[in-house]
Backbone bond lengths (Angstrom), bond angles and torsions (degrees), N, CA, C in turn:
res aa  C-N    CA-C-N  psi(-1)  N-CA   C-N-CA  omega(-1)  CA-C   N-CA-C  phi
1 M - - - 1.474 - - 1.502 108.21 -
2 V 1.349 116.52 139.79 1.428 122.66 179.29 1.542 110.35 -68.70
3 K 1.323 117.58 135.14 1.452 121.69 -178.55 1.531 107.85 -57.19
4 G 1.387 114.12 135.68 1.423 120.01 174.66 1.528 112.77 91.14
5 T 1.327 119.55 -7.05 1.435 118.53 178.63 1.508 110.97 -87.58
6 P 1.364 119.32 149.77 1.444 121.12 -177.97 1.500 111.71 -65.01
7 P 1.352 116.57 159.72 1.463 118.59 -179.64 1.502 111.31 -71.38
8 S 1.335 112.58 162.03 1.449 120.88 173.83 1.514 108.19 -95.60
9 F 1.293 117.12 126.73 1.472 121.18 -172.88 1.510 111.46 -91.31
10 G 1.372 119.46 124.93 1.465 120.23 178.50 1.483 110.74 -72.64
11 S 1.339 117.97 155.09 1.447 122.28 -179.35 1.493 110.25 -85.40
12 A 1.344 116.89 146.51 1.478 122.10 176.97 1.516 108.00 -79.16
13 P 1.366 117.65 164.34 1.440 118.64 173.01 1.511 112.08 -55.82
14 L 1.314 116.63 150.60 1.462 120.56 -170.68 1.520 112.45 -59.31
15 A 1.332 118.15 -42.93 1.461 119.21 -178.65 1.498 110.97 -62.17
16 R 1.310 116.18 -42.20 1.478 118.65 -178.85 1.497 109.94 -69.15
17 R 1.322 117.03 -36.57 1.454 121.48 178.04 1.502 110.85 -60.42
18 D 1.326 117.61 -44.91 1.439 121.51 -179.72 1.505 112.64 -62.21
19 M 1.347 118.42 -33.26 1.446 121.95 -178.13 1.534 111.37 -78.82
20 L 1.348 116.44 -30.86 1.441 118.55 -170.87 1.539 116.32 -103.81
21 V 1.320 115.03 -14.54 1.504 116.90 -172.66 1.505 111.44 -63.36
22 G 1.347 117.84 -38.16 1.453 119.64 -179.83 1.518 111.37 -64.33
23 S 1.325 117.81 -46.71 1.440 119.22 179.77 1.531 112.54 -67.57
24 L 1.328 116.74 -31.90 1.446 119.15 175.67 1.515 111.93 -65.16
25 L 1.318 117.49 -41.24 1.473 118.80 178.69 1.522 111.08 -62.40
26 I 1.330 116.01 -40.95 1.470 119.52 -179.97 1.530 109.54 -65.31
27 S 1.365 114.50 -45.42 1.457 119.64 -178.49 1.551 110.58 -62.71
28 A 1.352 113.53 -40.53 1.470 117.94 -179.61 1.541 111.31 -60.37
29 A 1.351 115.25 -40.37 1.437 118.61 179.29 1.517 111.50 -67.81
30 G 1.344 115.85 -40.58 1.496 120.60 -179.33 1.507 113.30 -69.19
31 L 1.318 116.25 -32.12 1.509 119.00 -177.62 1.485 114.14 -94.21
32 S 1.350 117.75 -1.25 1.459 119.15 -174.45 1.513 113.13 -60.48
33 F 1.337 117.41 -39.45 1.422 118.99 179.64 1.520 111.54 -75.51
34 A 1.306 115.23 -35.64 1.491 119.75 -179.13 1.526 111.46 -63.66
35 R 1.296 116.07 -28.74 1.475 120.07 -174.00 1.560 113.50 -95.71
36 L 1.325 116.07 5.58 1.445 121.03 178.09 1.534 109.58 -63.55
37 P 1.347 122.73 145.27 1.445 123.76 -2.83 1.463 112.85 -75.87
38 R 1.313 120.23 142.73 1.467 125.33 178.77 1.484 108.50 -93.09
39 T 1.365 115.41 154.72 1.436 121.45 -173.95 1.538 108.80 -102.47
40 P 1.300 120.44 118.93 1.435 121.68 177.29 1.548 111.16 -74.03
41 V 1.274 114.98 142.07 1.494 122.98 175.08 1.492 106.86 -114.41
42 I 1.322 117.36 101.95 1.451 123.19 -170.54 1.534 109.15 -118.88
43 G 1.322 114.61 122.97 1.484 119.49 177.64 1.497 113.71 -79.89
44 L 1.319 117.29 -37.51 1.485 123.66 -178.72 1.511 108.05 -103.28
45 T 1.309 117.28 102.22 1.459 121.52 -175.68 1.520 113.59 -99.00
46 R 1.329 117.03 -18.33 1.453 121.12 177.18 1.517 111.07 -141.35
47 G 1.331 115.22 147.46 1.444 118.15 178.95 1.514 112.46 77.52
48 T 1.335 115.74 -167.60 1.436 123.09 -177.54 1.543 109.79 -123.52
49 A 1.326 117.39 161.68 1.458 119.93 175.82 1.539 109.69 -59.41
50 Q 1.324 118.84 -38.59 1.446 120.59 179.61 1.537 110.02 -60.16
51 D 1.317 116.38 -38.46 1.460 121.21 -178.67 1.509 112.97 -68.94
52 V 1.335 118.03 -41.93 1.465 120.84 -169.63 1.518 113.48 -86.79
53 I 1.356 117.84 -19.73 1.419 119.97 177.76 1.547 107.81 -82.15
54 P 1.299 120.33 117.77 1.445 122.75 -174.07 1.511 115.85 -67.93
55 R 1.294 118.60 152.21 1.460 122.98 179.48 1.548 109.20 -83.03
56 R 1.335 115.13 -21.15 1.475 119.19 175.45 1.493 107.93 -123.40
57 I 1.337 116.83 130.85 1.460 122.81 -175.75 1.490 108.05 -131.38
58 G 1.316 116.90 106.86 1.482 120.95 -176.09 1.530 111.21 54.21
59 G 1.328 117.07 -121.06 1.463 122.28 179.26 1.499 113.83 -88.43
60 W 1.376 118.48 8.32 1.460 121.05 -176.77 1.533 108.84 -111.14
61 T 1.336 113.92 144.83 1.470 122.60 177.61 1.524 109.82 -125.91
62 E 1.306 116.25 141.65 1.472 119.69 -178.43 1.541 111.09 -62.71
63 V 1.337 116.16 139.48 1.446 122.94 175.38 1.518 108.76 -129.72
64 S 1.308 116.87 164.57 1.460 121.60 -174.12 1.507 110.35 -96.03
65 S 1.341 116.18 88.65 1.455 121.02 173.56 1.493 112.22 -152.70
66 P 1.373 119.42 48.52 1.457 121.32 -178.78 1.494 114.77 -62.69
67 E 1.367 116.99 -17.04 1.482 118.51 -178.55 1.504 111.41 -65.77
68 D 1.333 118.84 -16.07 1.456 121.19 179.67 1.534 112.86 -80.25
69 I 1.313 116.42 -10.51 1.456 120.15 -174.42 1.540 110.77 -83.13
70 V 1.317 114.30 127.62 1.473 120.32 -178.36 1.547 109.88 -74.13
71 L 1.347 113.50 125.97 1.480 120.43 178.77 1.500 109.37 -110.78
72 P 1.360 116.61 159.34 1.480 118.28 174.85 1.506 111.74 -62.66
73 P 1.352 116.75 159.67 1.453 120.67 175.59 1.569 108.94 -61.69
74 E 1.303 115.98 169.70 1.468 120.59 -168.95 1.505 112.84 -59.90
75 D 1.385 117.82 -39.37 1.479 118.63 -178.98 1.514 111.23 -66.16
76 E 1.354 116.28 -36.64 1.453 117.65 179.95 1.532 110.68 -76.12
77 R 1.304 117.88 -28.88 1.458 120.90 177.10 1.545 110.61 -65.89
78 K 1.305 117.43 -33.28 1.444 120.85 175.50 1.519 110.71 -65.87
79 A 1.360 116.10 -42.79 1.451 120.67 176.14 1.513 111.39 -63.72
80 A 1.353 114.36 -38.78 1.480 118.93 -178.40 1.521 112.58 -69.75
81 A 1.334 117.28 -11.39 1.465 120.79 176.26 1.494 113.66 -60.99
82 T 1.355 115.19 -17.39 1.463 120.88 175.11 1.532 113.46 -73.65
83 Y 1.341 115.65 -12.46 1.462 118.41 172.59 1.504 111.40 -64.00
84 D 1.278 117.43 147.41 1.469 120.38 176.71 1.530 112.37 -75.92
85 E 1.326 114.85 -35.15 1.468 119.78 -178.44 1.504 111.82 -148.82
86 Q 1.320 116.56 148.33 1.495 121.53 166.27 1.504 108.14 -135.55
87 V 1.349 114.19 128.67 1.452 121.58 177.09 1.521 107.17 -108.00
88 M 1.330 116.69 125.37 1.458 121.63 179.48 1.522 107.35 -128.63
89 R 1.345 115.12 115.06 1.491 118.35 -178.43 1.506 108.09 -142.36
90 A 1.339 114.07 160.46 1.427 123.81 171.40 1.538 109.18 -122.55
91 Y 1.307 116.35 140.92 1.450 123.41 -177.61 1.527 110.96 -125.27
92 A 1.320 117.08 133.57 1.493 121.05 177.63 1.491 109.60 -108.53
93 G 1.329 116.96 135.10 1.392 122.58 176.26 1.514 113.54 -101.49
94 R 1.331 116.25 154.33 1.482 118.13 -177.99 1.486 114.27 -67.67
95 R 1.366 114.70 -37.05 1.469 119.78 -178.55 1.493 114.21 -127.76
96 S 1.280 117.52 23.32 1.478 119.84 -177.05 1.516 109.59 -147.38
97 E 1.306 118.55 172.03 1.404 124.10 -177.08 1.536 109.86 -68.97
98 A 1.366 114.67 155.25 1.457 120.41 175.41 1.546 108.60 -67.83
99 V 1.319 113.25 150.76 1.488 121.73 179.05 1.515 107.50 -122.82
100 M 1.331 116.79 133.66 1.462 122.48 175.73 1.550 106.59 -104.49
101 L 1.328 114.27 137.48 1.457 122.39 -175.44 1.545 109.56 -123.32
102 L 1.308 115.43 130.69 1.483 120.69 171.71 1.549 106.06 -129.19
103 V 1.345 114.72 129.02 1.477 121.94 176.11 1.525 105.14 -125.46
104 A 1.315 118.11 114.81 1.468 125.12 174.22 1.521 109.71 -107.95
105 Y 1.345 115.57 121.89 1.466 119.20 -172.32 1.506 110.94 -126.58
106 A 1.307 117.50 134.61 1.489 125.53 172.52 1.528 109.93 -129.67
107 R 1.317 116.04 126.88 1.466 119.74 -176.85 1.531 113.14 -70.72
108 S 1.293 117.81 -13.50 1.503 119.57 177.06 1.510 107.98 -144.76
109 Q 1.334 114.77 126.74 1.463 121.37 178.40 1.546 110.62 -116.23
110 S 1.283 117.57 156.56 1.427 121.99 175.79 1.520 107.77 -147.96
111 S 1.334 115.94 179.33 1.476 118.52 -178.64 1.517 111.11 -69.36
112 M 1.327 117.53 -16.94 1.450 120.70 178.71 1.537 113.21 -96.41
113 L 1.311 115.58 -11.60 1.474 119.85 -179.30 1.525 107.20 -128.30
114 M 1.317 115.28 102.46 1.485 118.89 -178.53 1.485 109.61 -131.64
115 V 1.325 117.56 146.99 1.449 122.80 -176.61 1.562 110.04 -59.03
116 H 1.289 115.48 149.62 1.473 121.38 -178.34 1.520 108.79 -88.73
117 R 1.319 114.95 117.12 1.455 121.09 -177.76 1.543 110.45 -80.12
118 P 1.320 117.39 155.00 1.481 119.90 179.36 1.502 112.98 -58.55
119 E 1.319 118.86 -28.75 1.480 120.39 176.73 1.530 111.28 -55.45
120 S 1.330 116.61 -23.79 1.476 119.47 179.62 1.540 110.18 -96.98
121 C 1.316 118.55 -46.24 1.447 118.76 -169.65 1.550 111.86 -80.03
122 Y 1.312 120.88 -27.86 1.445 120.32 179.49 1.548 112.34 -69.96
123 P 1.305 119.64 -47.22 1.494 117.97 172.62 1.550 111.49 -58.64
124 G 1.358 116.92 -37.42 1.464 119.74 177.81 1.498 113.61 -62.42
125 A 1.368 116.65 -22.95 1.435 121.81 177.99 1.533 112.69 -96.43
126 G 1.329 115.86 10.19 1.471 119.28 175.75 1.516 116.04 95.83
127 F 1.301 117.82 4.25 1.460 122.88 179.87 1.523 111.84 -88.70
128 T 1.311 116.81 148.65 1.453 124.48 171.04 1.529 107.35 -102.42
129 I 1.312 116.18 131.36 1.447 120.87 176.21 1.547 109.58 -84.42
130 L 1.309 116.66 112.69 1.461 120.98 -178.47 1.477 113.41 -84.03
131 S 1.345 117.37 -32.25 1.459 122.25 178.30 1.513 109.19 -153.25
132 N 1.335 115.68 154.06 1.473 121.38 -178.41 1.514 106.93 -153.34
133 E 1.342 117.61 114.09 1.459 119.52 -177.58 1.524 111.11 -137.43
134 A 1.315 114.26 151.55 1.496 120.16 175.29 1.536 105.87 -79.19
135 V 1.368 114.63 138.44 1.444 121.14 -178.78 1.518 108.25 -139.23
136 K 1.311 115.12 158.91 1.476 122.88 172.33 1.534 108.79 -96.98
137 I 1.315 114.80 141.43 1.459 120.57 177.69 1.504 107.66 -120.81
138 R 1.338 118.73 112.78 1.448 122.50 -178.20 1.543 109.98 -79.51
139 I 1.313 114.68 120.57 1.457 120.72 179.11 1.544 106.61 -116.57
140 G 1.305 116.65 107.34 1.444 119.03 -174.44 1.515 113.81 71.52
141 S 1.315 116.29 -167.35 1.430 118.93 -175.37 1.526 114.77 -90.77
142 S 1.323 117.63 -11.54 1.441 121.34 -170.84 1.541 113.19 -125.29
143 L 1.329 118.98 2.51 1.432 121.09 -175.87 1.501 111.62 -137.70
144 S 1.313 115.45 129.95 1.488 123.79 169.55 1.523 108.57 -123.50
145 I 1.309 116.92 134.91 1.420 119.42 179.44 1.503 110.87 -115.55
146 D 1.359 115.53 159.19 1.493 121.75 179.61 1.536 108.76 -83.89
147 G 1.327 112.43 133.71 1.491 118.09 175.31 1.475 109.20 -144.31
148 R 1.324 117.29 -175.30 1.456 123.24 177.36 1.544 107.17 -133.33
149 F 1.372 111.42 150.11 1.456 118.07 -177.33 1.545 105.78 -129.50
150 L 1.336 116.41 125.09 1.456 124.87 -177.03 1.533 110.73 -120.28
151 T 1.327 115.39 140.55 1.443 121.30 164.81 1.508 108.04 -106.40
152 T 1.346 116.42 124.33 1.515 121.37 -175.57 1.494 108.13 -126.06
153 K 1.334 114.01 156.00 1.484 118.72 -178.91 1.526 110.97 -144.15
154 R 1.310 116.12 137.31 1.434 123.05 171.41 1.496 108.22 -139.43
155 D 1.333 116.84 116.39 1.474 121.55 -172.12 1.513 109.35 53.32
156 S 1.326 120.56 -122.17 1.432 122.87 -177.23 1.564 111.45 -93.31
157 R 1.292 117.20 -3.71 1.464 120.25 -176.43 1.521 110.17 -88.92
158 V 1.313 115.47 121.28 1.470 121.63 175.00 1.541 107.36 -108.87
159 E 1.303 116.41 120.81 1.461 120.19 -177.94 1.523 109.66 -118.86
160 Q 1.334 115.49 126.11 1.452 122.00 177.35 1.531 108.19 -95.76
161 V 1.354 115.45 134.02 1.454 119.75 -169.10 1.558 108.95 -129.73
162 L 1.323 116.01 125.44 1.476 121.58 172.50 1.515 107.19 -117.82
163 Y 1.323 116.53 132.49 1.476 116.69 179.01 1.564 111.18 -150.91
164 W 1.324 113.83 161.65 1.455 119.12 170.45 1.535 107.91 -142.54
165 T 1.307 115.73 160.29 1.455 121.83 174.21 1.530 109.53 -122.51
166 R 1.291 116.48 148.81 1.467 121.71 178.23 1.520 109.80 -131.26
167 F 1.367 117.45 134.07 1.438 123.32 172.29 1.524 106.48 -126.17
168 G 1.329 118.49 107.26 1.461 119.36 -174.48 1.529 108.19 64.86
169 N 1.336 116.43 -118.22 1.462 121.35 178.81 1.538 110.73 -104.72
170 E 1.336 117.24 3.38 1.448 119.87 -178.81 1.523 112.32 -96.45
171 M 1.330 117.35 149.01 1.480 122.60 178.66 1.511 109.65 -128.61
172 P 1.340 118.49 74.09 1.474 120.44 -177.87 1.526 110.69 -68.40
173 S 1.321 115.17 143.43 1.487 120.77 -173.00 1.543 113.12 -100.15
174 D 1.334 119.57 -3.55 1.430 121.29 176.32 1.514 110.91 -152.48
175 W 1.319 118.27 175.50 1.448 122.63 -175.56 1.502 113.06 -59.33
176 D 1.364 116.26 -44.76 1.483 120.17 -177.32 1.556 109.08 -63.70
177 A 1.347 114.58 -45.31 1.489 117.65 -178.78 1.553 109.21 -64.89
178 Q 1.295 116.40 -34.90 1.477 122.16 178.68 1.543 110.87 -61.61
179 R 1.351 115.69 -50.65 1.472 119.11 179.76 1.511 110.84 -64.40
180 W 1.333 116.29 -40.04 1.435 120.79 179.75 1.543 111.04 -62.01
181 S 1.315 117.23 -46.47 1.416 122.57 -178.09 1.527 111.48 -58.62
182 I 1.317 116.72 -45.89 1.458 121.40 -178.05 1.515 109.81 -66.41
183 A 1.333 116.89 -40.31 1.492 121.67 -178.35 1.535 109.16 -65.37
184 V 1.324 118.02 -47.51 1.438 121.58 -177.60 1.528 111.85 -63.19
185 Q 1.355 115.14 -44.40 1.458 119.21 177.79 1.519 111.95 -61.98
186 A 1.345 117.61 -37.35 1.458 120.48 178.63 1.520 110.78 -65.75
187 L 1.358 116.78 -38.63 1.500 119.38 178.78 1.510 111.14 -66.46
188 H 1.352 117.49 -25.97 1.456 119.28 176.55 1.495 113.73 -89.53
189 G 1.344 116.60 4.46 1.458 120.73 175.31 1.511 113.95 88.95
190 Y 1.336 118.28 13.17 1.473 121.57 -179.15 1.518 111.91 -99.57
191 V 1.287 117.90 141.52 1.465 123.76 175.57 1.533 105.94 -115.56
192 P 1.315 118.31 96.79 1.477 118.59 -174.82 1.536 112.95 -82.63
193 D 1.321 115.01 148.73 1.450 118.32 165.35 1.512 110.12 -77.50
194 G 1.313 119.40 175.70 1.434 120.57 -177.63 1.533 109.95 -144.39
195 V 1.342 115.23 148.26 1.445 120.58 177.44 1.517 110.00 -148.65
196 L 1.300 117.10 141.33 1.453 126.24 168.32 1.529 107.24 -108.87
197 V 1.318 115.90 125.88 1.496 122.01 176.31 1.521 106.32 -116.44
198 R 1.316 117.25 113.42 1.487 120.76 -176.70 1.547 109.58 -122.77
199 L 1.309 115.20 127.57 1.463 122.28 176.68 1.523 106.99 -117.95
200 S 1.319 116.26 142.67 1.466 118.49 -179.91 1.537 110.45 -152.07
201 T 1.298 114.30 157.77 1.476 121.59 177.91 1.514 107.96 -148.89
202 V 1.316 115.23 149.89 1.462 121.58 178.94 1.498 108.58 -92.16
203 S 1.372 116.77 113.23 1.431 121.46 -175.51 1.522 110.37 -167.43
204 Q 1.332 114.62 147.98 1.482 119.09 175.75 1.492 112.83 -81.40
205 D 1.354 118.93 -17.58 1.437 123.22 -169.31 1.537 108.20 -98.08
206 A 1.311 116.66 104.23 1.481 120.96 -176.54 1.536 112.51 -64.91
207 L 1.350 116.53 -48.15 1.443 120.39 -173.38 1.549 109.74 -66.55
208 Q 1.312 116.82 -44.90 1.442 120.52 177.54 1.535 110.81 -60.67
209 S 1.324 116.64 -39.41 1.488 120.10 179.58 1.488 111.29 -67.82
210 L 1.341 117.50 -40.56 1.463 120.36 178.80 1.530 110.25 -59.92
211 N 1.311 116.54 -44.96 1.481 118.97 178.77 1.546 111.10 -63.30
212 L 1.317 115.49 -41.12 1.470 121.47 179.41 1.539 109.90 -61.11
213 L 1.311 116.96 -48.44 1.465 122.73 -175.41 1.532 111.90 -69.90
214 R 1.330 115.02 -33.51 1.461 118.00 173.99 1.560 111.13 -64.51
215 L 1.346 114.25 -42.97 1.442 117.35 178.42 1.519 111.25 -63.31
216 F 1.363 117.01 -42.74 1.439 119.67 177.98 1.527 112.38 -62.53
217 A 1.335 117.77 -37.11 1.472 122.31 178.34 1.528 110.10 -60.68
218 A 1.362 114.41 -48.15 1.478 118.03 -179.64 1.492 112.35 -62.84
219 E 1.364 117.96 -39.56 1.470 121.82 178.23 1.509 110.73 -68.16
220 L 1.355 117.00 -37.79 1.447 121.23 177.67 1.538 111.60 -57.55
221 V 1.321 115.45 -47.33 1.479 120.36 179.51 1.518 109.70 -66.50
222 R 1.360 116.32 -44.10 1.472 118.77 -176.38 1.535 112.94 -61.15
223 T 1.317 115.63 -36.63 1.464 118.45 -173.39 1.520 114.67 -95.94
224 S 1.341 116.89 2.16 1.480 121.38 -173.65 1.524 114.87 -86.21
225 G 1.330 117.63 -10.77 1.443 118.98 -178.70 1.534 111.64 76.85
226 Q 1.322 116.27 176.62 1.465 120.05 -174.65 1.527 112.40 -63.87
227 Q 1.339 118.08 -44.73 1.487 119.09 178.67 1.547 111.34 -65.33
228 G 1.326 116.21 -37.33 1.424 118.89 176.25 1.533 113.67 -63.36
229 R 1.357 114.45 -40.74 1.478 118.21 176.31 1.514 111.33 -65.28
230 G 1.312 116.96 -35.84 1.491 118.94 175.46 1.478 112.36 -62.45
231 L 1.349 116.47 -42.48 1.433 120.69 177.43 1.534 112.25 -63.67
232 L 1.323 116.96 -45.61 1.462 120.78 -172.49 1.527 112.41 -80.90
233 L 1.342 117.62 -32.90 1.463 120.63 -169.93 1.551 113.61 -120.99
234 G 1.328 117.85 -15.29 1.442 119.21 -177.45 1.511 114.30 102.45
235 P 1.357 117.86 156.45 1.454 119.95 -176.28 1.534 114.83 -63.06
236 A 1.305 119.13 -19.55 1.461 121.49 178.68 1.493 112.37 -76.17
237 N 1.338 117.93 -10.40 1.454 122.31 -175.00 1.509 113.44 -122.65
238 L 1.361 116.17 33.63 1.470 118.55 -179.65 1.523 111.09 -66.66
239 E 1.311 115.97 -29.91 1.462 121.08 179.12 1.538 108.72 -115.48
240 I 1.330 116.36 119.74 1.452 118.38 179.27 1.532 109.09 -132.42
């Protein structure tokens, strides 16, 4: 962990989390003024998300086809306007499938403002979610992060989706963990930024796509530089 960065908070057992998360959210709101000044936890301290996400990632190069990227339905897009930045790109590989990338970034998150997960926006865009599982994504030799892998389908199009979310230095893998993370950090006086990183490819083969998207994720982090790593992984993981 980089010196001076806030701690990463471990998650409580699921049953306990379900019982306490509601009261924590209420307590966090009530104590927010009492704990001022609050400490921001910001992964991207210089530049913009557009600047730090590279145009070339490993064996992939950016191409012009953002219309293929699935966006939230109109009502969620209006809510997502509160994000500070959204990066939407498509990358073509020389010997592998194209990968679509969406990065949605907000410099300040709260229990009322949380990134929109693919479980919400894909059905809103007419897709059926065929499977949804928690997965590990190895980033470098010493770090694995929690993510989710979905297989979705709309008409004849099958899209495989790998994503993770980050709040400060936390990477919750579901809605409950997300709310819990924000509440606990608020009680400790931290105001985390938030990011959704979503990778997807059109393919019938789920296992092959998962391996491909894991590789792309690792290359994305490796080639993004220190500010990019801060954006993608949080200030505690600038060096990996």
